[in-house]
C-alpha positions in Angstrom: 106.5 99.4 101.1 107.6 102.9 101.0 105.2 103.7 103.5 106.3 101.2 106.0 109.9 102.1 105.5 109.2 105.8 106.1 107.2 104.8 109.4 110.2 102.8 110.7 112.5 105.7 110.0 110.2 108.0 111.5 109.8 106.0 114.8 113.6 105.5 115.0 114.1 109.4 114.5 111.6 109.9 117.2 113.6 107.8 119.7 116.7 109.6 118.7 115.2 113.0 119.1 113.8 112.1 122.7 117.4 110.8 123.5 119.1 113.7 122.3 116.9 116.3 124.2 117.0 114.3 127.5 120.6 114.2 127.5 120.7 118.1 127.1 121.1 119.9 130.3 120.1 123.7 131.2 122.4 126.1 132.4 123.4 125.6 136.0 121.6 122.3 136.1 124.4 120.3 137.1 124.5 119.4 141.0 128.3 120.9 141.6 126.8 124.3 140.4 124.1 124.3 143.0 126.7 123.9 145.7 129.1 126.4 144.3 131.4 123.7 142.8 132.9 123.7 139.5 130.7 122.8 136.7 133.2 120.8 134.6 131.6 117.8 133.1 132.8 114.6 131.2 133.0 116.2 127.9 134.2 120.0 129.2 132.0 123.0 129.8 130.8 123.7 126.2 131.7 120.6 124.2 128.3 118.4 124.6 126.2 121.5 124.3 127.6 122.1 120.7 127.2 118.7 119.7 124.0 117.8 121.3 122.4 120.9 119.9 123.4 120.5 116.2 122.5 116.9 116.7 119.0 118.1 117.8 118.6 120.4 115.0 119.4 117.6 112.5 117.3 115.1 114.1 114.4 117.5 114.2 114.7 118.2 110.7 114.7 114.7 109.6 111.5 114.2 111.8 109.9 117.1 109.9 110.5 115.5 106.7 109.4 112.2 107.6 106.1 113.6 109.0 105.6 115.6 105.9 106.3 112.5 103.8 103.9 110.3 105.8 101.3 113.0 105.3 101.7 112.8 101.6 101.9 109.1 101.5 98.7 108.7 103.6 96.8 110.7 101.2 97.7 108.9 98.4 96.8 105.6 100.0 93.4 104.5 99.1 92.0 102.3 102.0 88.9 102.2 104.1 89.3 103.8 107.6 85.8 103.8 108.8 83.1 101.1 109.4 81.0 103.1 107.0 83.5 102.8 104.3 84.0 99.1 104.8 80.1 98.4 104.7 80.0 100.5 101.5 83.1 98.4 100.0 81.4 95.1 101.0 77.8 95.9 99.9 76.7 93.8 96.9 77.0 95.7 93.5 73.6 94.6 91.9 70.5 95.2 93.6 68.3 92.1 94.5 66.0 91.0 91.6 62.6 92.1 91.9 59.9 89.5 91.8 56.5 89.6 90.0 54.6 87.8 93.1 52.1 90.2 94.7 52.8 91.0 98.2 51.0 89.4 100.9 49.2 91.1 104.0 51.1 91.0 107.2 48.0 90.0 109.0 46.3 86.7 108.4 43.0 87.0 106.4 40.0 87.5 108.3 41.7 89.4 111.3 41.9 93.2 111.3 44.1 95.4 113.3 41.4 96.8 115.6 39.6 93.3 116.1 41.6 93.1 119.6 40.3 96.1 121.0 
């Protein structure tokens, strides 16, 4: 249950971090700055940079914590992750009982392996 909750939180934080990074713009990235116009944006010239940079740092810290938590929780979980592990898990615990009957030849009696040559 805890593992599932941390995975859901981790995916949500991933999307938040992607959005925060894509909303940021580099210096001079506005189209107005390319043509010599003013670089005023909706939030002002420095407003969103401070908020978005702090938000990105916070989301990145939560992302690292959830990544570390998932690594620890995954190590503690005991589950079969490969086909070999699954076969060993499904194998019978006791070996097959031995029979006291003598082994029979694979060839019918009267024939030898070199008879056809």
